[in-house]
Structures are given as structure tokens and as C-alpha cells.
N, C-alpha and C positions, 0 to 999 in steps of 0.2 A: 681353751679349757685350762682352768687353774691347776697348777701343779700341786698334787696333794701333799708334797713334802717341803714346800717352800718355807713353811714356818716351823719345821722341826728344829731349826737352829736355836730359837729362844729357850725351849725346855732343855735342850742339850747343854747350852751354856750354863744354865742355872744348876743343873744336876752335877755337871763336871766341877764347878767351883765348890759346891757343897761337899762333894765326896771325892776330892782329888786323889787322896791316898788309895781309896778303894778302887778308883778308876785305874791307877797304875798297877795295883795288885791284880786286878781282874784281866786286863788286856796285855800288860807288859810285866809279868812277874819277875823276870830277871832284873829289870831296872829297879823294881821295888826293893830288891835285896841290897842294892848298892846305894840307896838313898838313906840319909840320916833323918828319920822321921821325928826325932826329938826336936828338930828345928822346923818351925812352921814355914811351909812354902809361901812364897809371895807372888801374887798375880801382877804381871807387869803390863797392864792394859795400855797405859800411855806410851810405853816404849814400843810395843808392837804397833800401835796406831801410827806412830811416827815413821816406822820402817815401811808400813804399807803405803802411807802417803807419798813417801819418797819414791817408792817402786811403781806407783800407779798400777797396782795389780788387779784392778777391777773388782768384780763382785766376790765377796767372801761369804762364808757361812760361819762355821764355828772355828775360830782360831783363838788359841790361848798361849801366852808366853808366861812361863812360870819359873821363878828363881828357886832352886833347891840346893841343898848341900849334900855332898857325898859322904859316905862313912869315914873316908880318910880326911875330911875337913875341907876339901876343895869346894869352891862355889861353882855351880854350873847352871845353865839355863835349859829349859825343856820347852820346845815348841810343839804344841798339840794342835793338830789340824783334823777336825772331824768333818768328813765330806758326806752330807746327807741328801744332796740333790739327786734327782733321777736322770739328769742329762749327763752323759759321759763327757769328760773334758780331755781333749787330746793333749793339752798342755799342763795337765795336773802335776806331773813329776817335775817339769821345768819350774812351775810356780813354787813347789816345795823347795827346790834348789835355790830359787831367787830369795825366798824368805830366809833360808838358812844362811847364805853367804852375806846377805845384807845385815842380818842380826850380828853375825860374827864380825863383820867389817866395822860396824858402828860401835859395838860394845866390847869387842875382844874377849868374849866369853865362849867356853866350850858349849856347843849347842847340840841337843839331840832332837831330831825331827821325827815325830811319830804321827802316823795317819790311821784313822778309823773310817772305813768306807761303808756307808749305809745304803748304797744304791742296790739295784735289782739285777745287775749283770754279773753272773758268776765268773766270767772269764776276764773281767776288767780288773786288773791288779797292778796298777802303776806303782813301781817300787824303786825305780832308778832313773837317773838322768845322766847323760854324758855325751861327749863328742871328742874327736881327735883330729888334728890337722898338723901336718909336717912334723910328726914326732911328738907334738904336744898333746897330752891327753888329760881330760877331766872326767872323773867318775864320781857319782853321788848316789848312794843307796840308803834307803830309809825303811824301817819296819812298818809293815802294813797289817792291819787287822780288818778282815772282811766279815761284816755282821751276818751275811747269808750263811757263812760256814757253821754258825751256831744252830741252824735248823736241824743239823744232824746230832746235836748235843742237848736236845730238849730235856732229857731226863736229868742231866747234870745241872742245867739251868734251874730246873724246878726245885732241886734240893739245895741249891746254893743260897747262902744268906747275904752274899755280897750284893749291895744295892744295884750294881750294874747288871746282875743277872735279870733283875726285874726290868731294867731299862731295855736290855736287848730283847727280852720276851715281848714287851709292849711294842717296840719298834717293828719286830718281825710280824707280829699279829696285825699291826696297823696296815702293813703292806699287804698281807695275805687277805684281809677282810675288806679291802678298799671297795670292792664291788658287792659286798654282802653285809649290809648294816645290821641285820638281825644276828648274824654270826658274830659280828664285831661286838654287839651288846653282850652276848654270852661270854666272849673272851674277856671283855673289859670287866665283867663281874667276876669271872674266875681269877683274874689277876689281882683284883681288889681283895677278894676273899683270901688269896694267898698271902697278902700283906699281914693279915691277922694270924694266919696259920704259922707263919714264920716267926711270930713273936717279936716283931719290930717294936721299938719304942714309939710313942705317940708322934713325936716330931718326924721320925723316919717314915711312918705310915703316911702322914700328911704330905711330906716332900715327894715321896715316890708316887703317891696317888695323883698329885698335881701333874707329874710327867705322864702317867697313864691317861689321865683325863684329857690332857692337851692333844696327844698324838692319836687318841682313839675317839675322836669327836663323833657324836651321833646326831641324827635329826631330832627335833624337839620331842616328838611323841615317844621315841625310843629312849631318849634321855630321861624323860619323866618315869618311864617304866624302870629304867636302870636305877634311878635314885630311890624308888619305892623298895626295890630289892636290897639296896644298900642299907636303908633304914632297918629292914627286917634282919639283915646280917648283923648289924651293930647291936640290935636289941638282943639277938641270940648270944652274941659274944660278950655283951655288957661292956662294950668298949666304944662309946660314941665319939670316936676321934674325928671322923670326917664330917658327919652330919651335924655335929654340935655347932659348927659354924654356919652350915648351909640350911638348917632345918626350916627356918622361916621362909626362905625362898622356895624350898621344896613344897611346902604346904600351899603356897600360892600357885604352884604348878609351873613356875618358871625359875630357871637357875640364874637369877639376877646376879648373885655374887660371883659366880663363875664367869659369866659373860663380862662383867666389869673387869675381872682380873685379866681375861683374855684381851680386852680392849686396851688395858693399861700396857700389857706386854707388846701389843701391836704398835702402840704409840711409841714405845721405847725403840722398836725396830725402825719405825718411821723416822724418828729423830736422828738415829744413826745414819740412815740413808740420806736424809737432808744434809747432814754435815758433810758426808762424803761427796754428794753432788755439788755442794757449794765449793768445796776444794777443787773438784774436777773442773767446774766452770771457770774458776779463777786461773787455774794452771793452763787450760786449753785456750780460753778466749779472753781472759783478762776482764776488764770492766764491762765489756759488751756481754760476756757470758753471765756475769753477776746480775745484769739487768733482768735476766729471766727468773732469778731467785724468788721475787715476790709472788709470781704466778705459780711457780712450782710448789712453793710452800703452802699453797691453798689446796693442793691435791691430798686426798685422804687415802686413796687406794695404794697400799704397799706395793702391789705388783706393778703398778704404773711407775712408781718411784724406782723400783728395781730396773725396769726397762730403760728409764732415763739414765740411770747409773751405768748400765751396760752400753747404752748408746754413745756415751761420752768417749768410748774407746774407738768408735768407728766413724762417727759423723765428722764432717769437715767444716760445717758452718752452723751458726746459731739457729738459722731457719730449719736446717735439717733436724736439729735436736728438738725444736719446738714441734715439729710434725709428729714426733713420737707420742706426745700427749695431746696434741691438737691436730688430728689427722686432716682436718678440713682447711687448715691454714694454707694460704696461697703464697707463692714466691713473691 
């Protein structure tokens, strides 16, 4: 069965980069006070990618490395790790530690590691890693935000204008309505209506709606009903922000524009996975491993590619890896 949260990573990555200051203010207000926001944060995707390659850390979801400046003028780096998968990871804290020390070791910058957990297990709160031996002791602790905790703060979320209040509400309702699509449609409409009631600017309405639309996907029939209600909502408010772009597709009864956008985002995820697999093949099996790349590159299923990426950590031969995506292949 397909994990319903396997592609929450793309919308989270996008919204985090668009609203980084608001993200820090919402989840880590103490840190927000210490950052000099007159200096634009810089996202260090290439630097983080290099660290991850060196560490062979396996499957990642939403990871961001951001260079910021403190009010005192010092340069510092912030590692943001958003965990949105539904499978508990016993080595999560260790992985956070590995990221942290490798970033520090490579770049000699102060690093803050922050984690946001979007899973469904209330008692899973990994926030420290350490060990001791012969009087030598290592201890690593990092701040953790648990999205499930916000279920008890719904009123505060509803009244907040911070974009991440909307993000958290959509994330929680996507989980809650996973098995009730009619209820999901009603909540999707309510959260969309709220974007207008909060008085967001047009660009913010569109950005936040894209997040809501992605994580609260609906079957085609309900999607069409939803869009008809959105049209009515925008006609009443006289603010055709969302439907101005999608109206032609709606009239045809199919949300072609949205589907194309989803496909484009999936292709981006697919390309990232292929690059990671290529590196893993070369590191583990050399030229023999790279010989599999042409056939792996033909795979369109993102979940299949994720399985290959994960398999690289455990398989011992090229044939074992091939069996992950070609189960009938014989020795």
C-alpha cells in the first residue's frame, strides 16, 4: 500500500524556502529573536548535498541547510530537518547527530539542528543522541517540534496569520481525513476559505493553497465538486486568485493544470532520487553498479526508485539490487 505521506516532502520544501523567517518565528520563536533578519538567509543546498553524499545517510525527506547571521554579527548555519514520513526511525537522532558533526567538521561553522516531526506517533520524540565509554562521553540534544501537539491548539492556529498555521492545519487534517474523503473535501474547502478570511495577499493565497491542494488530494469527482465551490467562494469575495489560473481546466471538468504541476514536482523528486542512486551505485559497486543506471532511469514510479535507494544500504550484490525492481530476475 502506498504511504500517504511519501510526497509531503515536496510541498514542505517549497513552503519552507518561501517563508523561512515565518517558519522560524512559528516553530522556534527564541531562535527568531537572535537572528538578524535584515540580512537575507542563504539556502546552502549544494553544501548539504555534499555532506549527505559523504555520509551515505540513505533516504532523506525535507532537509535544508541555511546560512543566517546573528544579531551580534556572527555567521551561523541552521540545519532544518522536517520528518514527515509515517514510519518511525530508530536511528533518527543518530542521523541528526551525523548531519550536525559532518557539517561542522567540513565547514567549521556553528550549527543549530532543528527537527519538525509530522508523524502520527505521540510518544515518538527523538531529541538526543549520545554514548559513553571509559569515561569518554558524547551528548547531542536538539529542539524538536511535534505537529500532533497542535491538535490541542486549533483555536490558536485558526486565528494566526503566520503561513505555517495554515501549513500545520492542512497537514493535520490530511492525516485525520485520510480514510474519509468527503470530510477531507469539506476541510479543504474550509481551509481555502480561511485564506481569504485572513486577508492574505494574492501571492500568499496561491502559495498556501498549493500546499493545501497537494497534501489534501481528492478523488476526481470530489475534486470537481470542490472546485465548483471554490469558484462560488471567489465570486462571493470578488477575489478570483486561485481560479483565475485554473478556470479553463475547471470548465472542462478536469484539473489539467494542477495535475501537470503535480507531475512536474514528481519529476523533480524522481530526478533527485536518480542522482542519489547513481552516486550510491558508483560508491558501492563501481562501474558494475553504474551499468544498472540505464534500466533504472527508465523507471517512472517514484516509490520504486525510493525502494532502490533504500536497498543500496543493505544489498550485497548488483543482482540483489536488480531484484528490487525486477522481482522475477533469476540469479
